[in-house]
SEFI-724070 format. One record per atom (N, C-alpha, C): atom name; y, z, x. Coordinates in Angstrom, 2 decimals, decimal comma, padded with zeros to 5 digits. Each point is the difference from the previous one (the first is absolute). Layout:
+------+---------+---------+---------+
! name !   north !      up !    east !
+------+---------+---------+---------+
!   CA !       Y !       Z !       X !
...
+------+---------+---------+---------+
This chain:
+------+---------+---------+---------+
! name !   north !      up !    east !
+------+---------+---------+---------+
!    N ! -008,40 ! -047,05 ! -098,96 !
!   CA ! -001,01 !  000,04 ! -001,02 !
!    C ! -000,90 !  001,19 !  000,29 !
!    N ! -000,26 !  000,83 ! -000,95 !
!   CA ! -000,82 !  001,18 !  000,23 !
!    C ! -001,47 ! -000,40 !  000,01 !
!    N ! -000,79 !  000,91 !  000,52 !
!   CA ! -001,43 ! -000,28 !  000,10 !
!    C ! -000,68 !  000,05 ! -001,36 !
!    N !  000,63 !  000,63 ! -000,96 !
!   CA ! -000,63 !  000,08 ! -001,33 !
!    C !  000,17 ! -001,31 ! -000,76 !
!    N !  001,01 ! -000,79 !  000,35 !
!   CA !  000,17 ! -001,28 ! -000,67 !
!    C ! -000,94 ! -001,02 !  000,62 !
!    N ! -000,57 ! -000,82 ! -000,83 !
!   CA ! -000,91 ! -001,02 !  000,49 !
!    C !  000,50 ! -001,35 ! -000,48 !
!    N !  000,65 ! -000,77 !  000,90 !
!   CA !  000,54 ! -001,28 ! -000,44 !
!    C ! -001,08 ! -001,07 ! -000,17 !
!    N ! -001,21 !  000,30 !  000,42 !
!   CA ! -001,07 ! -000,98 ! -000,07 !
!    C ! -000,63 !  000,04 ! -001,40 !
!    N ! -000,12 ! -001,15 ! -000,60 !
!   CA ! -000,66 ! -000,10 ! -001,31 !
!    C ! -001,49 ! -000,15 !  000,27 !
!    N ! -000,76 !  000,97 ! -000,43 !
!   CA ! -001,45 ! -000,10 !  000,28 !
!    C ! -000,61 ! -001,21 ! -000,70 !
!    N ! -000,81 ! -000,67 !  000,72 !
!   CA ! -000,67 ! -001,16 ! -000,56 !
!    C ! -001,50 !  000,22 !  000,13 !
!    N ! -000,56 !  000,39 ! -001,08 !
!   CA ! -001,45 !  000,24 ! -000,02 !
!    C ! -000,54 ! -000,52 ! -001,32 !
!    N ! -001,20 ! -000,40 !  000,01 !
!   CA ! -000,56 ! -000,48 ! -001,26 !
!    C !  000,10 !  001,10 ! -001,06 !
!    N !  000,59 ! -000,35 ! -001,11 !
!   CA !  000,18 !  000,97 ! -001,07 !
!    C ! -001,12 ! -000,08 ! -001,01 !
!    N !  000,24 !  000,70 ! -001,05 !
!   CA ! -001,01 !  000,04 ! -001,05 !
!    C !  000,23 ! -001,09 ! -001,04 !
!    N !  001,09 ! -000,80 !  000,24 !
!   CA !  000,26 ! -001,06 ! -000,98 !
!    C ! -001,09 ! -001,05 !  000,06 !
!    N ! -000,17 ! -000,66 ! -001,09 !
!   CA ! -001,05 ! -001,01 ! -000,06 !
!    C !  000,36 ! -001,20 !  000,85 !
!    N !  001,29 ! -000,20 !  000,24 !
!   CA !  000,43 ! -001,16 !  000,77 !
!    C !  000,68 !  000,49 !  001,28 !
!    N ! -000,59 ! -000,18 !  001,15 !
!   CA !  000,55 !  000,44 !  001,29 !
!    C !  001,27 ! -000,74 !  000,36 !
!    N !  000,22 ! -001,18 ! -000,56 !
!   CA !  001,21 ! -000,75 !  000,31 !
!    C !  001,22 !  000,63 ! -000,64 !
!    N ! -000,17 !  000,83 ! -001,07 !
!   CA !  001,14 !  000,67 ! -000,62 !
!    C !  000,70 !  000,91 !  001,00 !
!    N ! -000,79 !  000,75 !  000,74 !
!   CA !  000,59 !  000,91 !  001,00 !
!    C !  000,66 ! -000,79 !  001,12 !
!    N ! -000,57 ! -001,11 !  000,41 !
!   CA !  000,58 ! -000,86 !  001,02 !
!    C !  001,32 ! -000,58 ! -000,49 !
!    N !  000,03 ! -000,46 ! -001,24 !
!   CA !  001,24 ! -000,54 ! -000,57 !
!    C !  001,07 !  001,08 ! -000,08 !
!    N ! -000,40 !  001,20 ! -000,41 !
!   CA !  000,95 !  001,11 ! -000,10 !
!    C !  000,57 !  000,34 !  001,38 !
!    N ! -000,82 !  000,04 !  001,01 !
!   CA !  000,45 !  000,29 !  001,37 !
!    C !  000,93 ! -001,12 !  000,49 !
!    N ! -000,36 ! -001,23 ! -000,27 !
!   CA !  000,83 ! -001,13 !  000,40 !
!    C !  001,37 !  000,04 ! -000,67 !
!    N !  000,00 !  000,27 ! -001,32 !
!   CA !  001,27 !  000,10 ! -000,72 !
!    C !  000,84 !  001,15 !  000,53 !
!    N ! -000,64 !  001,11 !  000,31 !
!   CA !  000,73 !  001,16 !  000,55 !
!    C !  000,65 ! -000,35 !  001,34 !
!    N ! -000,72 ! -000,69 !  000,83 !
!   CA !  000,54 ! -000,40 !  001,30 !
!    C !  001,17 ! -000,95 ! -000,18 !
!    N ! -000,15 ! -000,99 ! -000,87 !
!   CA !  001,09 ! -000,95 ! -000,26 !
!    C !  001,21 !  000,72 ! -000,57 !
!    N ! -000,25 !  000,93 ! -000,92 !
!   CA !  001,09 !  000,78 ! -000,59 !
!    C !  000,74 !  000,79 !  001,08 !
!    N ! -000,74 !  000,63 !  000,89 !
!   CA !  000,62 !  000,75 !  001,09 !
!    C !  000,80 ! -000,92 !  000,93 !
!    N ! -000,53 ! -001,19 !  000,26 !
!   CA !  000,71 ! -000,97 !  000,84 !
!    C !  001,30 ! -000,43 ! -000,67 !
!    N ! -000,01 ! -000,21 ! -001,31 !
!   CA !  001,21 ! -000,39 ! -000,72 !
!    C !  001,03 !  001,12 !  000,04 !
!    N ! -000,45 !  001,23 ! -000,16 !
!   CA !  000,92 !  001,14 !  000,07 !
!    C !  000,62 !  000,10 !  001,41 !
!    N ! -000,85 ! -000,16 !  001,01 !
!   CA !  000,50 !  000,07 !  001,38 !
!    C !  000,98 ! -001,13 !  000,28 !
!    N ! -000,31 ! -001,19 ! -000,48 !
!   CA !  000,90 ! -001,14 !  000,21 !
!    C !  001,32 !  000,22 ! -000,74 !
!    N ! -000,08 !  000,54 ! -001,22 !
!   CA !  001,22 !  000,29 ! -000,76 !
!    C !  000,86 !  001,04 !  000,71 !
!    N ! -000,64 !  001,05 !  000,51 !
!   CA !  000,75 !  001,03 !  000,73 !
!    C !  000,62 ! -000,57 !  001,27 !
!    N ! -000,76 ! -000,83 !  000,71 !
!   CA !  000,52 ! -000,61 !  001,22 !
!    C !  001,18 ! -000,93 ! -000,32 !
!    N ! -000,11 ! -000,74 ! -001,10 !
!   CA !  001,08 ! -000,89 ! -000,40 !
!    C !  001,25 !  000,80 ! -000,39 !
!    N ! -000,19 !  001,10 ! -000,73 !
!   CA !  001,14 !  000,85 ! -000,36 !
!    C !  000,66 !  000,58 !  001,25 !
!    N ! -000,81 !  000,47 !  000,93 !
!   CA !  000,54 !  000,55 !  001,25 !
!    C !  000,76 ! -001,06 !  000,78 !
!    N ! -000,57 ! -001,19 !  000,04 !
!   CA !  000,66 ! -001,10 !  000,72 !
!    C !  001,32 ! -000,36 ! -000,66 !
!    N !  000,00 ! -000,08 ! -001,34 !
!   CA !  001,23 ! -000,35 ! -000,72 !
!    C !  001,05 !  001,09 !  000,19 !
!    N ! -000,44 !  001,25 ! -000,04 !
!   CA !  000,94 !  001,12 !  000,22 !
!    C !  000,61 ! -000,08 !  001,40 !
!    N ! -000,84 ! -000,29 !  000,99 !
!   CA !  000,49 ! -000,11 !  001,38 !
!    C !  000,99 ! -001,16 !  000,12 !
!    N ! -000,30 ! -001,13 ! -000,64 !
!   CA !  000,92 ! -001,15 !  000,04 !
!    C !  001,32 !  000,34 ! -000,69 !
!    N ! -000,08 !  000,68 ! -001,15 !
!   CA !  001,22 !  000,39 ! -000,71 !
!    C !  000,85 !  000,94 !  000,85 !
!    N ! -000,66 !  000,96 !  000,64 !
!   CA !  000,72 !  000,94 !  000,86 !
!    C !  000,64 ! -000,74 !  001,19 !
!    N ! -000,75 ! -000,91 !  000,60 !
!   CA !  000,53 ! -000,75 !  001,14 !
!    C !  001,20 ! -000,84 ! -000,42 !
!    N ! -000,08 ! -000,61 ! -001,17 !
!   CA !  001,11 ! -000,81 ! -000,48 !
!    C !  001,22 !  000,88 ! -000,30 !
!    N ! -000,23 !  001,15 ! -000,62 !
!   CA !  001,08 !  000,93 ! -000,29 !
!    C !  000,66 !  000,48 !  001,29 !
!    N ! -000,81 !  000,36 !  000,98 !
!   CA !  000,55 !  000,45 !  001,28 !
!    C !  000,74 ! -001,13 !  000,71 !
!    N ! -000,50 ! -001,21 ! -000,13 !
!   CA !  000,68 ! -001,15 !  000,59 !
!    C !  001,38 ! -000,19 ! -000,62 !
!    N !  000,09 !  000,13 ! -001,33 !
!   CA !  001,29 ! -000,12 ! -000,68 !
!    C !  000,95 !  001,12 !  000,44 !
!    N ! -000,55 !  001,20 !  000,14 !
!   CA !  000,83 !  001,13 !  000,45 !
!    C !  000,51 ! -000,24 !  001,42 !
!    N ! -000,85 ! -000,56 !  000,85 !
!   CA !  000,39 ! -000,29 !  001,37 !
!    C !  001,10 ! -001,04 !  000,04 !
!    N ! -000,13 ! -001,05 ! -000,78 !
!   CA !  001,03 ! -001,05 ! -000,06 !
!    C !  001,32 !  000,60 ! -000,48 !
!    N ! -000,07 !  000,84 ! -001,03 !
!   CA !  001,21 !  000,64 ! -000,52 !
!    C !  000,63 !  000,91 !  001,05 !
!    N ! -000,83 !  000,74 !  000,73 !
!   CA !  000,52 !  000,89 !  001,04 !
!    C !  000,63 ! -000,81 !  001,14 !
!    N ! -000,62 ! -001,10 !  000,37 !
!   CA !  000,57 ! -000,86 !  001,05 !
!    C !  001,34 ! -000,57 ! -000,44 !
!    N !  000,10 ! -000,41 ! -001,27 !
!   CA !  001,26 ! -000,52 ! -000,52 !
!    C !  001,06 !  001,09 !  000,01 !
!    N ! -000,38 !  001,20 ! -000,39 !
!   CA !  000,95 !  001,12 ! -000,01 !
!    C !  000,47 !  000,30 !  001,42 !
!    N ! -000,89 ! -000,06 !  000,96 !
!   CA !  000,37 !  000,21 !  001,40 !
!    C !  001,00 ! -001,05 !  000,45 !
!    N ! -000,27 ! -001,27 ! -000,34 !
!   CA !  000,91 ! -001,08 !  000,35 !
!    C !  001,37 !  000,22 ! -000,63 !
!    N !  000,01 !  000,40 ! -001,28 !
!   CA !  001,27 !  000,27 ! -000,68 !
!    C !  000,75 !  001,14 !  000,69 !
!    N ! -000,72 !  001,06 !  000,34 !
!   CA !  000,65 !  001,15 !  000,65 !
!    C !  000,51 ! -000,35 !  001,39 !
!    N ! -000,75 ! -000,83 !  000,73 !
!   CA !  000,47 ! -000,42 !  001,31 !
!    C !  001,30 ! -000,80 ! -000,12 !
!    N !  000,07 ! -000,87 ! -001,01 !
!   CA !  001,23 ! -000,75 ! -000,24 !
!    C !  001,15 !  000,91 ! -000,35 !
!    N ! -000,28 !  001,01 ! -000,81 !
!   CA !  001,03 !  000,96 ! -000,38 !
!    C !  000,48 !  000,79 !  001,21 !
!    N ! -000,92 !  000,40 !  000,86 !
!   CA !  000,37 !  000,72 !  001,23 !
!    C !  000,90 ! -000,87 !  000,86 !
!    N ! -000,35 ! -001,28 !  000,12 !
!   CA !  000,82 ! -000,91 !  000,82 !
!    C !  001,39 ! -000,15 ! -000,58 !
!    N !  000,12 ! -000,10 ! -001,32 !
!   CA !  001,33 ! -000,09 ! -000,62 !
!    C !  000,81 !  001,26 !  000,26 !
!    N ! -000,64 !  001,16 ! -000,08 !
!   CA !  000,71 !  001,25 !  000,27 !
!    C !  000,41 !  000,10 !  001,48 !
!    N ! -000,85 ! -000,49 !  000,87 !
!   CA !  000,31 !  000,02 !  001,44 !
!    C !  001,22 ! -000,88 !  000,28 !
!    N !  000,03 ! -001,18 ! -000,61 !
!   CA !  001,15 ! -000,90 !  000,18 !
!    C !  001,28 !  000,62 ! -000,54 !
!    N ! -000,10 !  000,65 ! -001,16 !
!   CA !  001,18 !  000,66 ! -000,57 !
!    C !  000,47 !  001,14 !  000,90 !
!    N ! -000,94 !  000,75 !  000,56 !
!   CA !  000,37 !  001,10 !  000,89 !
!    C !  000,70 ! -000,54 !  001,25 !
!    N ! -000,51 ! -001,11 !  000,53 !
!   CA !  000,66 ! -000,61 !  001,16 !
!    C !  001,41 ! -000,46 ! -000,34 !
!    N !  000,17 ! -000,63 ! -001,17 !
!   CA !  001,34 ! -000,43 ! -000,41 !
!    C !  000,92 !  001,20 ! -000,20 !
!    N ! -000,54 !  001,08 ! -000,56 !
!   CA !  000,82 !  001,21 ! -000,19 !
!    C !  000,43 !  000,56 !  001,35 !
!    N ! -000,90 ! -000,01 !  000,99 !
!   CA !  000,36 !  000,47 !  001,34 !
!    C !  001,09 ! -000,88 !  000,60 !
!    N ! -000,10 ! -001,31 ! -000,20 !
!   CA !  001,03 ! -000,90 !  000,52 !
!    C !  001,35 !  000,30 ! -000,65 !
!    N !  000,00 !  000,23 ! -001,30 !
!   CA !  001,25 !  000,32 ! -000,68 !
!    C !  000,55 !  001,34 !  000,49 !
!    N ! -000,87 !  000,99 !  000,16 !
!   CA !  000,47 !  001,29 !  000,51 !
!    C !  000,62 ! -000,15 !  001,39 !
!    N ! -000,63 ! -000,80 !  000,83 !
!   CA !  000,54 ! -000,23 !  001,34 !
!    C !  001,37 ! -000,69 ! -000,09 !
!    N !  000,10 ! -000,98 ! -000,89 !
!   CA !  001,27 ! -000,71 ! -000,16 !
!    C !  001,10 !  000,94 ! -000,51 !
!    N ! -000,34 !  000,86 ! -000,99 !
!   CA !  000,97 !  000,96 ! -000,52 !
!    C !  000,40 !  000,97 !  001,11 !
!    N ! -000,97 !  000,47 !  000,76 !
!   CA !  000,28 !  000,92 !  001,11 !
!    C !  000,95 ! -000,65 !  001,00 !
!    N ! -000,28 ! -001,25 !  000,34 !
!   CA !  000,84 ! -000,72 !  000,95 !
!    C !  001,42 ! -000,17 ! -000,54 !
!    N !  000,12 ! -000,33 ! -001,29 !
!   CA !  001,32 ! -000,14 ! -000,62 !
!    C !  000,76 !  001,32 !  000,06 !
!    N ! -000,68 !  001,09 ! -000,31 !
!   CA !  000,65 !  001,32 !  000,05 !
!    C !  000,46 !  000,30 !  001,41 !
!    N ! -000,87 ! -000,26 !  000,95 !
!   CA !  000,35 !  000,22 !  001,41 !
!    C !  001,23 ! -000,81 !  000,37 !
!    N ! -000,03 ! -001,30 ! -000,32 !
!   CA !  001,10 ! -000,88 !  000,37 !
!    C !  001,31 !  000,38 ! -000,68 !
!    N ! -000,05 !  000,27 ! -001,26 !
!   CA !  001,22 !  000,22 ! -000,77 !
!    C !  000,58 !  001,40 !  000,14 !
!    N ! -000,84 !  000,99 !  000,09 !
!   CA !  000,51 !  001,35 ! -000,04 !
!    C ! -000,11 !  000,75 !  001,33 !
!    N ! -001,16 !  000,02 !  000,59 !
!   CA ! -000,21 !  000,80 !  001,20 !
!    C !  000,74 ! -000,60 !  001,19 !
!    N ! -000,16 ! -001,29 !  000,27 !
!   CA !  000,64 ! -000,62 !  001,16 !
!    C !  001,52 ! -000,04 ! -000,18 !
!    N !  000,44 ! -000,34 ! -001,19 !
!   CA !  001,44 ! -000,05 ! -000,24 !
!    C !  000,61 !  001,40 !  000,12 !
!    N ! -000,71 !  000,98 ! -000,55 !
!   CA !  000,54 !  001,37 !  000,07 !
!    C !  000,04 !  000,47 !  001,44 !
!    N ! -000,98 ! -000,32 !  000,80 !
!   CA !  000,02 !  000,42 !  001,40 !
!    C !  001,06 ! -000,78 !  000,78 !
!    N !  000,22 ! -001,26 ! -000,38 !
!   CA !  001,07 ! -000,81 !  000,64 !
!    C !  001,36 !  000,56 ! -000,35 !
!    N !  000,22 !  000,41 ! -001,21 !
!   CA !  001,27 !  000,60 ! -000,41 !
!    C !  000,23 !  001,33 !  000,72 !
!    N ! -001,06 !  000,75 !  000,12 !
!   CA !  000,13 !  001,31 !  000,66 !
!    C !  000,40 ! -000,20 !  001,44 !
!    N ! -000,48 ! -001,03 !  000,64 !
!   CA !  000,34 ! -000,26 !  001,40 !
!    C !  001,46 ! -000,42 !  000,12 !
!    N !  000,44 ! -000,85 ! -000,93 !
!   CA !  001,39 ! -000,46 !  000,07 !
!    C !  000,95 !  001,14 ! -000,31 !
!    N ! -000,37 !  000,92 ! -000,83 !
!   CA !  000,85 !  001,14 ! -000,32 !
!    C !  000,06 !  000,99 !  001,16 !
!    N ! -001,09 !  000,07 !  000,74 !
!   CA ! -000,06 !  000,94 !  001,12 !
!    C !  000,84 ! -000,48 !  001,15 !
!    N !  000,37 ! -001,22 !  000,04 !
!   CA !  000,76 ! -000,54 !  001,13 !
!    C !  001,41 !  000,32 ! -000,11 !
+------+---------+---------+---------+
């Protein structure tokens, strides 16, 4: 607030014939300012609550997405392990059927 602004409502006896008019006006001004401040505080509070609720929903959605992705990762890990087992089995079959037999034949031919 700058020094040129004066938030204080001067209260001095005026030139009106009824001094209570100025008192009533000052009282109404104060009440009006209080209502404005309360309204602004309520709007700020409601905005903060709305934001908190929105962020809470986003957090729940993000946690669910993380859970889904973790499940997907686990499924891919299991598939990769099964693929490795199959590759090992195919490798073993190739070894047994072709490499060992071919080396056994080569030995018998060399004799």
